[in-house]
N, C-alpha and C positions, 0 to 999 in steps of 0.2 A: 539886885539882878536875878533873874531867875536861871535857872539851872539851864532852861534851855534857850534864854538867850546869850549863854556863854556861849555854850556849844553852838552857835550859831559865827559866834565872832570867833572861836580859835579855829572854826571851818574856814571862815572869810582870811582870816590872817594867812592858815597853810596855802588856799589859793593863790593869794598874793606873791609868798615867797615861791611858789613853784612857778610861775608865771613870768617873775625877777629874770628865776634861774634859766629859764628857757628862753627868754626876751634879750637876757645878756645885760640888764640895766639895773642899777638900784633901787629900791624904793624905801620910802621914808619910812623912819624911823618907828617902829611900832610902838616904844614909849612916848611918841610923838602924839600918835593919833590914839592911845588907851596910857595915859599917864599912870592910871593906878594895876595895869597890868600885871601880874603875882608870877614868882619864881614857879610855882605848881600849873599856872595857866600855859605859863611858854612851854615846861616840857610837852601838856599836852597839845600843844600847834606842833612842835618837832614831834611827836608819837605821830600825831595826825597826819602830816605831809609823808612820814615813813609809811604808814600805812597803806597812805595812797598810793606809794613805789612801788611798793611788795605787789597790792594788789596788780599793779601795771605790770610786773614782770618781773623786777631788782630783787636781787638776795640780800637780805644782811651776811654781812663776812665778819662783823668785829663793830669795836667801837670805838670812839678815841678820848681822851681825857685831856679837857684843857683849862688853860689857868690854874696852872700847875705850880707860878711863879710867886711867890711872896708879892713883887713888884707889882705882877697884874691884876693880883688881888683886889691890892690899895688901890689901882687906880679906878679900879672898877665897885669899890667899897665892898666887897665881899668876903667872909672869911672860910671860903672852901672852892675845891674848884667845879666846873661843869663838865658835861658829858654830851657827847651825839653818834648818832649812829653810822656805820659804817658799810656803803650797798656796792655791791659787785662792779659795777660801771667807774668807781671810783678808784680801781685800781690801776697803777700806770707800772709798767714790766722797766726794772733796773735798766737805768741807761737807755729808757724810753722817754720818748717827746708830747708836751703837752701843749692842743694845739690851739690858737685862738678863742675857739667858740667852747672849749671847755670850760671857761674860768671868766672872772669879770676883772675881778682887782685882785692876785693871787699874792701872797706871802708863802715863804719858803720855813721848815723851822726844822732841824735835825731832833731825833727822839730815837729811842728806843722801843723795839715793837715786841710785847709775848706774842707767842702761838699755843695756847691751850689746848691739853689733853685730855683734862678734866670739869666737868663743869665745877663754876664755882656760883655760889647762891646765898643772900647775905640773907641776916646784918650782921653776923657776928662772926665774918673772911677774915683771917690776920695774915702778915706778911708770909709768914711759912706756909699756907697752905696754897699762896700764890703760886710761889715757889713749887712746890708739891704737882701745882695743876697745871704749871709750865712746858710745856712739848719742850720750847726752843726760842732763844731770842735774837732778833736779827736787827741790825742800824736801819733804820728810816727816815724818808725826809715826809712830811705833813706839808703837802698845801693848801694853808690854809684860803676860804675865801668866804665874802660877803655879799649877800642880796642886798646888804643894806645901802644905801648909797653912801659914797666916799666913808666907809668904817664907822660913822658917828652910831656908836653901840654902846648902849649899857647893858647889865649882864641880864635882861630878860631878852632884848632885841639877838645875843648871839645862841642864848639856848634855845628860842623859838628858831632860829634859823640853823639848827643842828650843830652849836656848836661851832658854829664858821666852817664847818666842812667843807673840803672841795677835792681833793684827789690824795691819794697816796701811794709811795714806793718802797718796797722791799728790798733788802738786799740779797743772797743768793746764799750763804752761807750759814747752816744751821749750826750757833752756839748752845751747847746745855746753860743752863744757870749757874748747876754746880762750878764750872768753869770758871766763874768771873764773878768779881764784884761790883754791881753793879752802881752803888753808891758812886763808886771808884772811878769809872769809865771815861775815860778824857774824850771827849769830843771837837774835832775840827768841823768848821764850815765854809767851804770855798763859792765863792763865787767867780764863773769866768776863769778857774783859775786860782784866784788872790784868794788868801784868808780873811774871811769877810767876820767871822767872830770866832769863839771858843766858848765851850762849856764841857760840862761834867754830870754826873748820873745823878748828883746829890741838887743837884738843881730845880728836881721834878719834885718840891716835899722833902727831900732829902734822901727819899729811896726809889727809884721807878718801880717798884713791886709793892711799897705802899700805895701809892697813888693809884694799881690795880683792886689792891684791898678795898683801897675810898669807894672806887667804881663799883665794886660786886654789894658792898654795904647801899651806895646809893640808890641803885636799880631794885631793891627789896620793897622800898618804898613804892614801887611800881609792880610788885612782882614779878620780876624778872630779874634774866639771872643771865651770867655768863654762861656762854657753852664748848664742849670740846671740838676746836678746830677753829676757833675766832681767832681774829687779829682785833690786840688791843695795843692801839699807839698812846704811850702812860705819859705824854707831855714831855714838850720844849724843853730842849735842853740850854737853850743861849735865843736873845730874842728873833723873831721873825724879819725877814727878809726881802722888800719887794721886788717883785721876779716883773721885770722886762721883756717883750719879745726878744729872742737871740740869747738870753741870757744861759747857762750852765749851772747849775750847782750840784756841789759833791757834801757827802758828809763824810767824815772817817773816825770811827769811833773803838777806840783800843779793843784790840782782839775778836770784834765783831766785824771787821771789815770796812770795805766802801759802797756806797748806795749813790747813785747819778740819775739827772733829771736835765733835759732841756727844756726849751720852751720855743718853741717855733716863731719864725721873722714875721 
């Protein structure tokens, strides 16, 4: 395949995904349309979409890390996480409400968010450098979503679809990383005040800071870096839970506090 044809395919896939988002209707998996699509091509689709959105006025405010659990990696047959971009319109205030026109088929995860104060540029970023570059951490809810019909995704589908990013919610009280043992932090996730699952920091590849280091090093492949002020969602601490209209989700993380979101009826 010529480079010109590949670039046209990348642009077409990006257009299809953005149309799905606008019309709130999932599309056929990219891996069915092009079974030989590669991971690198999928990331180029993601970057094309992000570039188009930035040119239309959206602002990159951070990154998210996906597939940080061994179970999810085994399910998709991969040996490392993936990542996506967070844009300003994806932010929902703590205790805020998600409306039906913001999501297609949402799931909710509890996570630890890192807010950076220094640049992190790979390829040799360490966990210690991540901790030194972190201004503070917060409890977070990530609302993952898919523009692929019925979540019928393979690795390349979710990467192209911005790592199935949807929305995110941050807690209100900044906590220094020096005050917590990130892998040992325990999380409880509630749906409508009922405990629905639990997790801990070590669920994210044994250390959420390791996930951030992985991300910084992975971004070096595309000559990108993590910037001061960015929000980094470090990975789910337990299984993602489907959200229905009227649901309220709350994550409680030891020492970090609570973060909540509602889904409009």
